[in-house]
C-alpha positions in Angstrom: 0.0 0.0 0.0 1.6 3.2 -1.2 -0.3 6.5 -1.0 1.3 9.5 -2.6 1.8 12.7 -0.6 -0.4 15.7 -1.5 1.0 17.5 -4.6 -0.9 20.7 -3.9 -1.5 23.0 -0.9 -4.5 22.4 1.4 -6.5 25.3 -0.1 -6.1 24.2 -3.7 -9.4 23.5 -5.5 -8.2 20.2 -6.9 -6.9 18.8 -3.6 -10.0 16.6 -3.1 -9.5 15.0 -6.5 -5.8 14.5 -5.6 -6.9 12.7 -2.4 -9.3 10.5 -4.3 -6.6 9.5 -6.8 -4.2 8.8 -4.0 -6.5 6.2 -2.3 -8.4 4.9 -5.3 -6.2 1.8 -6.0 -6.1 0.7 -2.4 -9.8 1.2 -1.9 -10.6 -0.8 -5.1 -8.2 -3.5 -4.0 -10.2 -3.8 -0.7 -13.4 -4.1 -2.7 -11.9 -6.7 -5.0 -10.7 -8.8 -2.0 -14.2 -8.6 -0.5 -15.7 -9.8 -3.8 -13.2 -12.6 -4.0 -14.3 -13.6 -0.4 -17.9 -13.9 -1.5 -19.4 -10.4 -0.9 -21.3 -8.7 -3.7 -19.5 -5.8 -5.3 -22.3 -3.4 -4.4 -22.4 -4.5 -0.8 -18.6 -4.3 -0.6 -18.7 -0.7 -2.0 -21.6 0.2 0.4 -19.6 -1.2 3.3 -16.5 1.0 2.4 -18.8 4.0 2.1 -20.4 3.3 5.5 -17.0 2.7 7.2 -15.7 6.0 5.8 -18.9 7.9 6.8 -18.7 6.5 10.3 -15.1 7.5 10.6 -16.0 11.1 9.4 -18.8 11.3 11.9 -16.6 10.1 14.7 -13.9 12.7 13.9 -16.6 15.4 13.7 -18.0 14.4 17.0 -14.6 14.3 18.7 -13.8 17.8 17.4 -17.2 19.0 18.7 -16.6 17.5 22.1 -13.1 18.9 22.2 -14.4 22.4 21.5 -17.0 22.0 24.3 -14.2 20.9 26.7 -12.1 23.9 25.7 -15.0 26.3 26.3 -15.6 24.8 29.7 -11.9 25.1 30.6 -12.0 28.8 29.6 -14.9 29.4 31.9 -12.9 27.9 34.8 -14.3 26.3 38.0 -17.6 27.5 39.3 
């Protein structure tokens, strides 16, 4: 598994396309392995999407909780 480093700065409009290209081969390899193991291609792809979505939601929730903790720390003890 080799994923290339980002070729452009974070604010570049094509950065998201670059990220997709960087992970595409490995993601498709995972789907192919799942199909070889007996899963349908659609359900394997749906599983990858669900795993990615769950990861994004977890990251978002952790960031939200960290912001709340920081706000409570700024307020200090009552």
